[in-house]
Backbone as CSV, one residue per row, in Angstrom:
resi,resn,N_x,N_y,N_z,CA_x,CA_y,CA_z,C_x,C_y,C_z
1,MET,-22.799,5.453,-29.929,-24.324,5.070,-29.811,-25.585,5.910,-30.637
2,ALA,-26.384,5.188,-30.522,-28.004,5.404,-30.961,-28.210,6.646,-30.414
3,GLY,-28.816,7.577,-31.001,-29.160,9.165,-30.319,-30.268,8.647,-29.354
4,PHE,-30.433,9.557,-28.607,-31.417,9.752,-28.112,-32.332,11.078,-27.347
5,GLN,-33.412,10.636,-27.210,-34.426,11.713,-26.976,-35.343,11.881,-25.906
6,VAL,-35.412,13.280,-25.268,-36.139,13.382,-24.195,-37.410,13.877,-24.323
7,PHE,-38.596,12.939,-23.963,-39.414,13.511,-24.301,-40.347,14.397,-22.951
8,ALA,-40.979,15.519,-23.128,-41.218,16.043,-21.841,-42.685,15.197,-22.337
9,ILE,-44.125,16.019,-21.181,-45.634,16.180,-21.711,-45.544,16.368,-23.145
10,GLU,-46.915,15.999,-23.672,-47.575,16.513,-24.440,-48.129,17.672,-24.886
11,PRO,-47.867,18.213,-25.114,-48.183,19.734,-25.577,-49.884,19.969,-25.158
12,ALA,-50.416,19.182,-25.911,-52.108,19.172,-25.694,-52.447,18.780,-24.681
13,LEU,-51.833,18.139,-23.848,-51.979,17.648,-22.199,-52.026,18.778,-21.760
14,ALA,-50.480,19.451,-22.254,-50.362,20.539,-21.043,-51.873,21.699,-20.876
15,GLU,-51.804,21.893,-22.284,-53.027,23.461,-22.295,-54.171,22.685,-22.002
16,LYS,-54.279,21.427,-22.004,-55.536,20.794,-21.386,-55.563,21.625,-19.884
17,VAL,-54.961,21.360,-19.577,-54.359,21.443,-17.746,-54.935,23.114,-18.087
18,ARG,-53.820,23.542,-18.538,-53.949,25.351,-18.401,-55.218,25.976,-18.628
19,THR,-56.067,25.181,-19.320,-57.452,25.823,-19.763,-58.787,24.972,-19.116
20,THR,-58.573,24.338,-18.130,-59.583,23.721,-17.444,-58.927,23.306,-16.540
21,LEU,-58.047,23.397,-15.708,-57.414,23.915,-14.546,-57.895,22.197,-13.901
22,LYS,-58.111,21.107,-14.775,-57.764,19.820,-13.904,-57.069,18.692,-14.892
23,SER,-57.146,17.594,-13.960,-55.954,16.775,-14.459,-56.943,16.004,-15.563
24,PRO,-56.047,16.160,-17.122,-57.082,15.870,-18.100,-57.123,13.625,-17.973
25,GLN,-56.056,13.332,-17.347,-56.097,12.306,-17.152,-57.200,11.349,-15.923
26,TYR,-56.798,12.227,-15.175,-57.923,11.858,-14.107,-59.082,12.431,-13.356
27,GLY,-59.075,14.051,-13.732,-59.927,14.901,-13.906,-59.541,15.477,-12.303
28,HIS,-58.395,15.546,-11.727,-58.753,15.923,-10.068,-58.281,17.831,-10.236
29,PRO,-59.071,18.058,-9.718,-58.547,19.476,-9.696,-57.657,19.664,-9.444
30,ALA,-56.734,21.105,-10.113,-55.205,21.133,-10.659,-54.991,22.298,-9.769
31,HIS,-53.585,23.167,-9.093,-53.494,23.685,-8.216,-52.559,24.783,-8.703
32,VAL,-52.974,26.461,-9.148,-52.071,27.129,-9.595,-51.834,28.085,-8.062
33,GLU,-50.020,27.988,-8.176,-49.255,29.184,-6.921,-48.170,29.780,-7.605
34,LEU,-47.759,30.626,-7.180,-46.345,31.295,-7.286,-45.272,30.356,-7.197
35,ALA,-44.289,30.087,-7.975,-43.755,28.719,-7.632,-42.441,28.980,-6.165
36,ALA,-42.390,28.895,-5.899,-41.968,28.778,-4.274,-40.770,27.969,-4.031
37,GLY,-40.456,26.823,-4.950,-39.060,26.072,-4.363,-38.728,25.727,-6.410
38,TYR,-37.224,25.493,-5.914,-36.897,24.741,-7.243,-37.957,23.241,-7.826
39,GLY,-37.161,22.793,-8.995,-38.345,22.261,-9.614,-38.482,22.713,-11.443
40,PRO,-38.481,21.595,-12.361,-38.732,21.926,-13.659,-39.781,21.607,-14.036
41,CYS,-40.533,22.772,-14.683,-41.848,22.382,-16.068,-41.859,20.796,-16.585
42,ARG,-42.907,20.221,-16.426,-42.845,18.465,-17.394,-42.956,19.389,-19.036
43,ALA,-43.120,20.818,-18.994,-43.291,20.784,-20.259,-41.762,21.456,-21.548
44,CYS,-41.658,22.265,-20.834,-40.289,23.099,-21.376,-38.922,22.115,-20.721
45,LEU,-39.154,21.523,-19.901,-38.044,21.131,-18.923,-36.885,22.381,-18.442
46,LYS,-37.492,23.654,-17.940,-36.462,24.967,-17.529,-37.512,24.337,-16.491
47,GLN,-36.219,25.344,-15.634,-36.641,25.513,-13.853,-37.478,26.684,-13.720
48,PHE,-38.525,26.261,-12.614,-39.322,27.898,-12.639,-38.225,28.884,-11.863
49,ARG,-39.108,29.807,-12.364,-37.966,31.358,-11.604,-39.225,31.781,-9.933
50,VAL,-37.659,31.426,-8.705,-38.733,31.110,-7.876,-39.501,32.311,-7.494
51,GLY,-40.454,32.717,-6.727,-41.456,33.872,-7.027,-41.403,34.672,-8.077
52,LYS,-41.371,33.937,-9.034,-41.770,35.112,-10.332,-42.741,34.528,-11.866
53,GLU,-42.863,32.933,-11.352,-43.772,32.659,-12.554,-44.475,31.745,-11.526
54,ASP,-45.797,31.882,-11.964,-46.606,30.776,-11.605,-46.869,29.282,-12.239
55,ARG,-46.874,28.137,-11.561,-46.616,27.256,-11.778,-48.248,26.437,-11.443
56,ILE,-48.635,25.372,-12.410,-49.736,24.464,-12.499,-49.385,22.995,-11.469
57,LEU,-49.802,22.449,-10.727,-49.532,21.291,-9.845,-50.852,20.702,-10.309
58,PHE,-50.679,18.755,-10.783,-51.604,18.372,-11.619,-51.132,16.899,-11.544
59,THR,-52.338,16.151,-11.029,-51.625,14.857,-11.172,-51.056,13.887,-12.639
60,TYR,-50.331,13.274,-12.755,-50.030,13.051,-14.025,-49.575,11.937,-13.948
61,ASN,-50.126,10.641,-14.587,-49.657,9.291,-15.060,-48.784,9.106,-16.405
62,PRO,-47.179,8.939,-16.003,-46.276,9.001,-17.310,-46.075,7.979,-18.325
63,LEU,-46.888,7.125,-17.429,-46.452,5.759,-18.590,-47.850,5.682,-18.940
64,ALA,-48.984,5.939,-19.157,-49.901,6.314,-19.766,-49.626,5.951,-21.350
65,GLY,-50.254,4.970,-21.811,-50.040,4.227,-23.316,-48.798,3.666,-23.320
66,LEU,-48.015,3.544,-22.517,-47.073,2.571,-22.525,-47.228,1.410,-21.413
67,ASP,-48.385,1.487,-20.803,-48.386,-0.062,-19.325,-49.816,0.616,-19.241
68,ASP,-50.710,-0.723,-18.948,-52.257,-0.706,-18.312,-51.965,0.228,-16.910
69,TYR,-50.996,-0.713,-15.900,-51.194,0.012,-14.336,-50.484,1.126,-14.276
70,PRO,-51.543,1.724,-14.105,-51.507,3.383,-13.442,-50.205,3.490,-12.415
71,SER,-49.434,4.892,-12.624,-48.608,5.014,-12.153,-48.450,6.671,-11.699
72,PRO,-49.974,7.332,-10.828,-50.294,8.769,-11.279,-49.166,8.844,-9.888
73,GLY,-48.874,10.823,-10.330,-47.403,11.462,-9.488,-48.420,12.575,-9.654
74,PRO,-47.536,13.802,-8.712,-47.546,15.217,-8.495,-46.582,15.947,-9.600
75,VAL,-47.254,16.819,-10.800,-46.270,17.407,-11.699,-46.598,18.541,-11.414
76,PHE,-45.472,19.622,-11.961,-45.946,21.006,-12.274,-45.571,21.293,-13.766
77,ILE,-46.241,22.058,-14.416,-46.020,22.746,-15.600,-46.198,24.606,-15.392
78,HIS,-45.205,25.180,-16.420,-45.817,26.579,-16.230,-47.285,26.779,-16.667
79,ALA,-47.726,28.208,-16.129,-49.012,28.410,-16.095,-48.955,29.039,-17.292
80,GLN,-48.070,29.852,-17.560,-48.229,30.144,-19.036,-48.254,29.607,-20.598
81,THR,-48.426,29.491,-22.062,-47.705,28.600,-22.214,-46.843,28.508,-22.815
82,CYS,-45.698,27.496,-22.783,-44.209,27.690,-22.509,-43.887,26.767,-24.191
83,ALA,-42.583,26.731,-24.723,-42.089,26.234,-25.686,-41.862,24.444,-25.107
84,ILE,-42.377,23.802,-25.439,-42.171,21.772,-25.324,-40.804,21.808,-25.677
85,PHE,-39.921,21.498,-24.836,-38.690,20.950,-25.345,-38.762,19.487,-26.050
86,ALA,-37.824,19.684,-27.466,-38.238,18.784,-28.312,-36.708,18.352,-29.088
87,GLU,-35.830,18.514,-28.352,-34.296,18.793,-29.337,-33.991,17.223,-28.837
88,ILE,-33.613,16.504,-29.699,-32.925,15.682,-30.340,-31.468,14.935,-29.952
89,GLY,-31.236,14.272,-29.188,-29.787,13.816,-29.028,-29.307,15.001,-27.756
90,LYS,-29.759,15.391,-27.021,-29.496,16.979,-25.748,-30.031,16.402,-24.943
91,PHE,-29.377,16.749,-23.753,-30.089,16.945,-22.270,-30.365,17.746,-22.106
92,PRO,-31.409,18.228,-21.688,-32.094,20.162,-21.176,-30.928,20.240,-19.947
93,GLU,-30.310,21.456,-20.458,-29.502,22.000,-19.666,-29.447,22.435,-18.137
94,GLU,-30.991,22.960,-17.908,-31.317,23.375,-16.299,-32.187,22.058,-16.029
95,LEU,-32.011,20.884,-16.180,-32.042,19.731,-15.434,-30.824,18.971,-15.024
96,ARG,-29.655,19.744,-15.616,-28.532,19.009,-15.366,-28.069,19.220,-13.807
97,SER,-28.234,20.300,-12.808,-28.616,20.864,-11.932,-28.944,19.900,-10.494
98,LEU,-30.185,19.326,-11.096,-30.985,18.565,-10.123,-30.352,17.259,-9.697
99,PRO,-30.521,17.098,-8.673,-30.665,15.476,-8.405,-31.134,14.442,-8.919
100,LEU,-30.719,14.127,-10.178,-31.576,13.216,-10.864,-31.081,11.739,-10.791
101,THR,-32.236,10.469,-11.137,-32.441,9.405,-10.637,-32.405,8.734,-12.259
102,LEU,-32.102,8.249,-13.147,-32.247,7.694,-14.149,-32.797,6.105,-14.502
103,GLU,-33.695,5.803,-14.192,-34.484,4.361,-14.351,-34.843,3.619,-15.527
104,GLY,-34.491,2.676,-15.561,-34.385,1.896,-17.588,-35.988,0.805,-17.058
105,TYR,-36.580,1.153,-17.500,-37.652,0.406,-17.698,-37.660,-0.989,-19.132
106,GLY,-38.271,-1.731,-18.463,-38.584,-3.242,-19.587,-39.956,-3.402,-19.515
107,LYS,-39.943,-4.458,-20.323,-41.609,-5.293,-20.678,-42.178,-4.950,-19.462
108,ASP,-44.058,-4.898,-19.154,-44.525,-4.607,-18.214,-43.804,-3.497,-16.955
109,ARG,-43.155,-2.518,-17.546,-42.807,-1.831,-16.549,-42.198,-2.315,-15.560
110,TRP,-40.959,-2.617,-15.669,-40.023,-3.474,-14.967,-38.886,-2.786,-15.037
111,ILE,-38.488,-2.326,-13.846,-37.710,-1.584,-13.937,-36.170,-2.554,-13.614
112,ILE,-34.938,-2.292,-14.717,-34.073,-3.324,-14.649,-32.828,-2.667,-14.465
113,VAL,-32.717,-1.373,-14.575,-31.523,-0.736,-14.009,-31.573,0.764,-13.204
114,ARG,-30.743,1.093,-12.719,-31.139,2.573,-12.024,-29.303,3.528,-11.811
115,GLU,-29.637,4.560,-12.253,-28.445,5.177,-12.171,-28.633,6.966,-11.679
116,ARG,-27.584,7.189,-10.576,-27.782,8.370,-10.120,-26.717,9.171,-10.479
117,PRO,-27.095,10.077,-11.964,-25.401,10.332,-12.255,-24.795,12.232,-12.003
118,SER,-23.969,12.165,-12.323,-23.715,13.398,-11.332,-24.060,14.441,-13.145
119,ALA,-23.791,15.092,-12.926,-24.140,16.322,-14.700,-23.510,16.113,-15.736
120,PRO,-21.647,15.723,-15.076,-21.371,15.706,-16.552,-20.700,14.499,-17.041
121,ASP,-21.911,13.011,-16.027,-22.023,11.878,-16.508,-23.305,11.679,-17.195
122,ILE,-24.127,12.353,-17.451,-25.387,12.370,-17.606,-25.813,11.614,-19.026
123,GLU,-25.070,11.731,-20.305,-25.060,11.426,-21.388,-24.535,9.753,-21.081
124,GLY,-23.723,9.684,-20.686,-22.882,8.484,-20.537,-23.871,7.453,-19.981
125,SER,-24.316,7.942,-18.706,-25.480,7.214,-18.200,-27.132,6.606,-19.065
126,ILE,-27.294,7.423,-19.941,-27.997,7.075,-20.580,-28.009,6.305,-21.530
127,GLU,-26.493,6.505,-21.967,-26.028,5.826,-23.355,-26.312,4.260,-22.622
128,ARG,-25.730,4.110,-21.440,-25.453,2.732,-20.608,-27.007,2.042,-20.104
129,LEU,-28.081,2.793,-19.952,-28.976,2.218,-19.826,-29.917,1.760,-20.912
130,LEU,-29.931,2.732,-22.648,-30.596,2.567,-23.036,-29.688,1.054,-23.708
131,HIS,-28.328,0.875,-23.248,-27.666,-0.201,-24.093,-28.136,-1.747,-23.185
132,THR,-28.747,-1.425,-21.941,-28.768,-2.778,-20.915,-29.873,-3.270,-21.446
133,PRO,-29.538,-4.672,-22.104,-30.387,-5.682,-22.221,-31.805,-5.547,-21.888
134,GLY,-32.866,-5.197,-22.269,-34.165,-5.214,-22.586,-34.874,-4.260,-21.494
135,VAL,-33.878,-2.559,-21.965,-34.137,-1.703,-21.400,-34.880,-1.058,-22.748
136,GLU,-36.450,-0.378,-22.347,-37.406,-0.266,-23.476,-37.152,1.365,-23.703
137,TYR,-37.120,2.178,-21.699,-37.402,3.808,-22.295,-36.695,3.821,-20.921
138,VAL,-36.210,5.033,-20.628,-35.620,5.427,-19.196,-36.315,6.390,-18.851
139,HIS,-36.971,6.619,-17.388,-37.685,7.968,-16.963,-36.531,8.574,-16.033
140,VAL,-37.101,9.791,-16.118,-35.653,11.006,-15.486,-37.042,11.463,-14.154
141,ARG,-35.779,10.888,-12.662,-37.282,11.015,-11.779,-35.900,12.311,-10.887
142,ASN,-36.421,13.083,-10.013,-36.057,13.682,-8.806,-35.988,13.299,-7.651
143,THR,-34.126,12.849,-7.583,-33.823,11.706,-6.201,-34.594,11.944,-5.329
144,GLU,-34.421,13.384,-4.618,-35.200,14.089,-3.158,-36.797,13.405,-3.238
145,ALA,-37.285,13.820,-4.208,-38.820,13.641,-3.887,-39.109,12.928,-4.625
146,GLY,-38.814,12.026,-6.030,-38.932,11.455,-6.005,-40.187,11.085,-7.972
147,CYS,-40.271,12.155,-7.711,-41.028,12.725,-9.250,-40.645,12.378,-10.424
148,PHE,-41.981,12.320,-11.285,-41.478,12.095,-12.863,-40.728,13.368,-13.484
149,ILE,-39.951,13.367,-13.870,-39.821,14.619,-14.581,-39.765,14.535,-16.095
150,ALA,-39.456,13.256,-16.598,-38.994,13.333,-18.131,-39.143,12.103,-18.687
151,ARG,-39.184,11.391,-19.801,-39.017,10.059,-20.688,-37.942,10.414,-21.310
152,ILE,-37.310,9.143,-21.480,-36.421,9.105,-22.675,-36.368,7.855,-23.485
153,GLY,-36.186,8.104,-25.015,-36.156,7.000,-25.485,-35.252,6.954,-26.930
154,ARG,-35.089,6.080,-27.756,-33.985,6.358,-28.424,-34.617,6.922,-29.567
155,ASP,-33.693,7.628,-30.563,-34.297,8.686,-31.333,-34.856,8.264,-32.677
156,ASP,-34.727,6.485,-32.690,-35.239,6.241,-34.056,-36.953,5.490,-33.499
157,VAL,-37.305,6.017,-32.482,-38.670,5.189,-31.563,-39.941,6.569,-31.614
158,ASP,-41.038,5.789,-32.300,-41.743,6.684,-31.701,-41.969,7.130,-30.433
159,GLU,-42.507,8.821,-30.075,-42.216,9.051,-28.434,-43.275,8.044,-27.879
160,HIS,-44.745,7.673,-28.581,-46.053,6.552,-27.772,-44.962,5.347,-27.851
161,HIS,-43.975,4.761,-28.880,-44.226,3.761,-29.016,-42.679,3.041,-28.626
162,PRO,-42.075,3.557,-27.320,-41.005,2.913,-27.220,-40.544,1.621,-27.483
163,ARG,-39.248,0.942,-27.700,-39.386,0.232,-27.957,-38.399,-0.388,-26.576
């Protein structure tokens, strides 16, 4: 298999949210709260420590720069700066226990294929989706909430210009 890379939100975008407490893409106010439920930070892709870490909720369009049609939704990041996930060929360990849906997108943001892998089959699912004809990139979503978690692309592709 050609390798893959899981892309978190851009570090500059995360820092702008932290400093302005607004969605950089929309200008909507962001909300800070103590983590009360499970879920990952969209920057480091680690789960929040419930009752111990503050998180920021804001509106985010994961398709900005990939498609003209916006697809905004709510996401969380740590209130304190954290290390952006940037490992090539690895799926974030702390996401494995979550209910995940992987969606393979093609041209014009069209979903070509969708899978709900078990934790041990995540890499196999990524491989199948990235080898499906027409798939340009994959979105990782929370199956229960439907929200965007991260994007997966081939490791030979610039993160802002997936093929």
